[in-house]
N, C-alpha and C positions, 0 to 999 in steps of 0.2 A: 262483248260489252266492255267499254272503256271505263276508267275510274269515275268520271263524271256521271255516266249513266248508272253505274253501280251506286254512287252516292244518291242520285235522284230516286232510285228504286227503294233505298232504305228510307229516305225522307218521306216518300209517299205513304209509307206505312206508319210513320211516326205520329205521336199524339202530343208530345211535350218536348219539342226541339228548342234548344237555346243556342245562343252564340256568344263567344268570347272574342273580343277584338283588341288589337294593339296598334302600335305606331305604324306598322307596315300598311295598314288600311288607308292611312291618311297621307302616306308618302306621295301618292299620285295626285293629291290635292296641293302639293307643293310644300307640305310640312315635313321637313327632314326629321328622321328619328333623332331625338336629342342625344342618344348615346352613340350614334354612328360617327364616322370620320367626317369632320366638318360640321357636326351638329352643335347644338347649343353648349353641351358640356365640354366641347373642345375649347371654347372661348371662355366659358365661365366654369370654374371649379364648383361642381355641385355641393361639395362639402362646405363651401363658403357661401355660395349664392342661393342654394336651394334648401337650406336648413332653417327650421323655424327659430332656432336659437339665433342665427344670423339676422333673420328678419326682425326679431324682437330687439336686438342690440344695435343694428345698423340698417334700418329699413331703407334709408335713402340710397345706400350702396346697392342693396339687393334689387331695388326698383330699376336699376340700370339693366339688369338681366330681364326683369319682368316686362319692361317696355318692348324689348325685342321678342320675347315669347308671345306677348299679346299681338304684336304686329304680324307675326307668322300665322297665328290662328284666326284673327279677325278678317284677314284678307283672303283666306282660303275658302273654296267652295266645295261642296260635296262632289265626290266622283262616282263612277258607275258602281263601285263596290258598296258605297253607302246606300245608293238608290236600290241596289239589288237586295240588300238586307231589309230595307224598308218594305220592299215588295213582298219578300218572303213573309213578313209580318202581316201585311194586308191580305195575303193569300191564306192566312191562318195556319201556316206551317210553323213560323217562329213565334214562340210565346214570350221570350224575354231576350234582351241584348245587354250583355255585360261588357263594358268597355274600360280599358285602362287609359283611354285618350281623354284629353281635356278640351278638345276643340269645338264641341257642340255640333259637329258635322252630321252625326247620326240623326239628331233631332231636326236639323235643317233639311235633311233628305226625306223626312217624314216618319222616322221610327218613333213610336209612342212609348213603349215600355222599355226605357233605357235605364240601366243601373250604372252609375259612374263611380268607379273605384277611387279615382284620383281627383274628383271634382270637376269644375268647369271654369275655364278662363274667361268666359263672357260675363261672369258675375264677380263682384267685389264685396268684401265684408269688413266690418269694423270689429276688431278683437276686443275693443273696450266696451262698446254698448250693444254690439250684436246686430246693428242695422245692416241691411243688405242693399246693394245697388247693381244696376246694369252697367257694365264697363263702357258700353256705347254712349253713356251719358257724360263721359269725361273726355278731356283732351288726352289722347294716348300717344301724342307725338314725341313725348319725352321731355317736354318743356316744364311740365308741372306735375308733381306727384299728387294723385287724388287724395282728398281729405274727406272724412266723414263730417256730418253737420256738427258733431261734438268736438271736432278739431283733431281727432286722431288720424294717423296715416292709415289708409285702407290697404287691405291685403286681398289678392285674388283668391277666389273660392276654390283653390286647388290644394292638394295635400303636399305639404313640404316634408322633407326628410325630418324625422323626429315627431311627426304628427301621426295620429292613428287613422287608419281607414275608417270612414264613417260607419257606425254600427248598423245603420239601416241598410247600407250597401252590402255589408257582410251578411246580414241576416237574410235579406231578400235573395242574394245570389245563392246562399246555401239552400234556401227553400226551393228555388228553381232547379238547382243542381241535383237535389235529392229526388226530384220527380222526373228529371230529364231522361228521355230514351235516345236522343241524339244530341251531340254537341258539335256545332261548327266552331272551329278554332281558326281565326283568320288574322294574319299580320302580326302574330306574336309567337314567341317560343314557348310560352305558357310553362316556364320552369321556375319563375320567380314567384315566391309566395307573397300575398295570399291568392293571387290569380291562379297559380298552379293547382291549388286545391279543387278548383271547379271541375275541370275534366277528370281529375282523379276521383273525386266523390261521385260524379256521375257514372264513371266506368265501374266503380265498385257495385253500383246498383244496376249494372247491365247495359248502360248506354253505349252507343256506338260513337266513336270520335272521328270526325271528318276534318282533316286539316288542310287549309289553303295557305301555302307559303311559297316564296320564291326559292327557298332552299330548305333542306331537311333541318330539323331542330332536335333538341334533346327529347322533346315529346314524341317525335316521329318513331323512334325506336322503342320507347317505353310505353306508349299509350295510344298511338294513332291506329285506327282500323283502316282508314283510306286516306292516302296522302295525294292531294291534288297539287301538282307542281305548276307554279306560275303566279303572277300578281293577282291579288284579290279583285282588282278592277277588271281583269280580263276573264277570270274563271267564274266568279260568282254570277255575273249576268248570264253566262252560258248555262249555269245550273238552273237559274230561274226559267229560262226558255224551255229547258227539258221538263220542268214541272208544270208548265202551262197546258 
């Protein structure tokens, strides 16, 4: 029995499987990991361009980075990993999907119960009056910074450095982690908090951790039960086929 078959055997018996995804899942959709070589943080120092303090003090400057970020996400399409996770949910294996990504691709692929730790770049919000907008309703070519009807500069509905993870996302993910019997970890090292707490909490309660990554991570040695080597776009669809 190879590792994918072993993972499928565990999942067949599961009742409360959840998934935690990161940037690696969306790389095959053409969205580079912001932290990787050549990524967004190579061009824009996140300490300057991705902090809420910078946005509040110099939003016009920060929007230079935001336009590039939104261009990356709005032109991307879901890949086979996104569709595989959506299918696992429709097959009633996957109960919740917790993502650190901001690209909306899980929802576009058909996933319903998605918990977003870092927000969603397809939405904009006004920090003055609280009004929310769809980013698609604005010109995102970089020529004009989007404004609220109240006149304030809008901010993408993503979590900047210095902002708190939404309470609802934390509480819902903790709820599902406490009940999980299997956690799929895909495209993330899952060692940065608070995301790292999800597999840890689930493991304390007896859950099996199945990791899908192109290389071993800090989690592999400390908490993974089954490590599936390879891209999520290649391995997750194979898992789905085994479960049919």
